[in-house]
C-alpha positions as CSV (number, residue, x, y, z in Angstrom):
1,M,0.0,0.0,0.0
2,N,1.3,3.4,-0.9
3,K,1.5,6.1,1.7
4,V,0.8,9.7,1.0
5,L,1.2,12.8,3.3
6,I,-1.1,15.8,2.5
7,I,0.1,19.0,4.1
8,E,-2.7,21.5,3.5
9,D,-4.1,24.3,5.9
10,D,-7.6,24.4,4.2
11,K,-9.6,21.8,6.2
12,I,-12.2,21.2,3.5
13,L,-9.6,20.6,0.8
14,L,-7.6,18.4,3.2
15,E,-10.5,16.2,4.0
16,M,-11.5,15.9,0.4
17,Y,-8.1,14.9,-0.8
18,K,-7.6,12.5,2.2
19,D,-11.0,10.7,1.5
20,K,-10.2,10.4,-2.3
21,F,-6.7,9.0,-1.6
22,A,-8.0,6.5,1.1
23,K,-10.8,5.4,-1.3
24,D,-8.1,4.7,-3.8
25,G,-6.2,2.4,-1.5
26,F,-3.6,4.8,-0.1
27,E,-2.5,5.0,3.6
28,V,-3.0,8.7,4.3
29,Q,-1.6,11.0,6.9
30,T,-2.4,14.7,7.0
31,A,-1.1,17.9,8.5
32,A,-2.5,21.4,8.7
33,E,0.9,23.2,8.7
34,G,4.5,22.7,7.7
35,Q,6.2,21.9,11.1
36,A,3.6,19.1,11.8
37,G,4.1,17.8,8.2
38,L,7.9,17.7,8.7
39,E,7.5,15.6,11.8
40,I,5.1,13.3,10.1
41,M,7.5,12.9,7.2
42,R,10.2,11.8,9.6
43,T,8.0,9.1,11.4
44,F,5.5,8.1,8.7
45,H,8.1,7.9,5.8
46,P,5.5,8.6,3.1
47,D,6.0,7.5,-0.5
48,I,4.9,10.8,-1.8
49,V,3.9,14.2,-0.2
50,L,1.4,16.8,-1.5
51,L,2.4,20.1,-0.3
52,D,0.6,23.5,-0.2
53,L,2.9,26.6,-0.2
54,I,0.9,29.2,1.8
55,M,0.3,28.0,5.4
56,P,0.6,29.3,8.9
57,N,3.6,28.8,11.1
58,V,6.0,26.9,8.8
59,S,5.1,27.6,5.1
60,G,5.5,25.2,2.3
61,F,8.6,27.2,1.2
62,E,10.2,26.8,4.6
63,L,9.3,23.1,4.7
64,L,11.0,22.6,1.3
65,K,14.3,24.2,2.7
66,L,14.0,22.0,5.9
67,V,13.5,18.8,3.9
68,K,16.3,19.5,1.5
69,Q,18.7,19.7,4.5
70,D,17.4,16.5,6.0
71,Q,19.1,13.4,4.4
72,T,16.6,11.0,6.1
73,I,13.7,12.4,4.0
74,N,15.1,14.5,1.2
75,T,14.5,11.7,-1.4
76,I,10.8,11.7,-0.8
77,P,9.1,13.1,-3.9
78,I,7.1,16.3,-3.2
79,I,4.3,17.6,-5.3
80,V,3.5,21.3,-4.8
81,L,-0.3,21.7,-4.9
82,T,-1.1,25.4,-4.5
83,N,-3.4,28.1,-5.8
84,I,-0.6,30.6,-6.1
85,Y,1.5,31.2,-9.1
86,A,5.1,30.1,-8.4
87,D,8.1,29.7,-10.7
88,S,7.5,25.8,-11.3
89,E,10.9,25.5,-13.0
90,D,12.6,27.0,-10.1
91,L,10.7,24.8,-7.6
92,V,11.7,21.7,-9.5
93,K,15.4,22.8,-10.1
94,N,16.3,24.5,-6.8
95,W,13.8,23.3,-4.3
96,G,13.6,19.5,-4.8
97,V,10.0,19.4,-6.0
98,A,9.1,16.6,-8.2
99,H,6.0,18.4,-9.7
100,F,4.0,21.6,-9.5
101,L,0.2,21.6,-9.8
102,L,-2.2,24.4,-9.5
103,K,-5.2,23.3,-7.5
104,S,-7.7,25.0,-9.7
105,D,-6.5,23.0,-12.7
106,Y,-7.1,19.6,-11.2
107,T,-9.9,17.6,-9.5
108,P,-9.1,15.2,-6.6
109,E,-9.4,12.4,-9.1
110,T,-6.9,13.7,-11.4
111,I,-4.6,14.5,-8.6
112,V,-4.7,11.0,-7.4
113,E,-4.0,9.7,-11.0
114,K,-1.1,12.0,-11.3
115,V,0.3,10.7,-7.9
116,K,-0.2,7.1,-9.0
117,N,1.7,7.8,-12.3
118,I,4.6,9.5,-10.4
119,L,4.9,6.5,-8.0
120,Q,4.8,4.0,-10.9
121,L,7.6,5.9,-12.7
122,N,9.6,6.1,-9.6
123,A,9.1,2.3,-9.1
124,Q,10.2,1.7,-12.6
125,K,13.4,3.8,-12.2
126,K,14.2,1.9,-9.0
127,S,13.8,-1.5,-10.5
128,S,15.9,-0.6,-13.5
129,Q,18.9,0.6,-11.3
């Protein structure tokens, strides 16, 4: 069973994504802000993380910096899922982000499919090494 961590401060979106991933067979953990998300990453060891950028306390940007410095979790793929425009190329090149998605462009169903595709590609890469 694949494990996903969703870090999102909007409670309605968080529950909606959590329910959709759980229905699709994922083990799901959630966090409403970055510091809690960081702690869960270290203990839960998700296969992938969905991360909002604008959150209270520790923002998604701050979390990305902390993850990049932590060798125990810095290989976990992170998908930035936000409604703010950000330089997606910069996020991928310099912040360690696997993918950048605008929430308004995707339904929960298409986000789950995107995550499944990323996990499948990562599994194929690992098996070919």
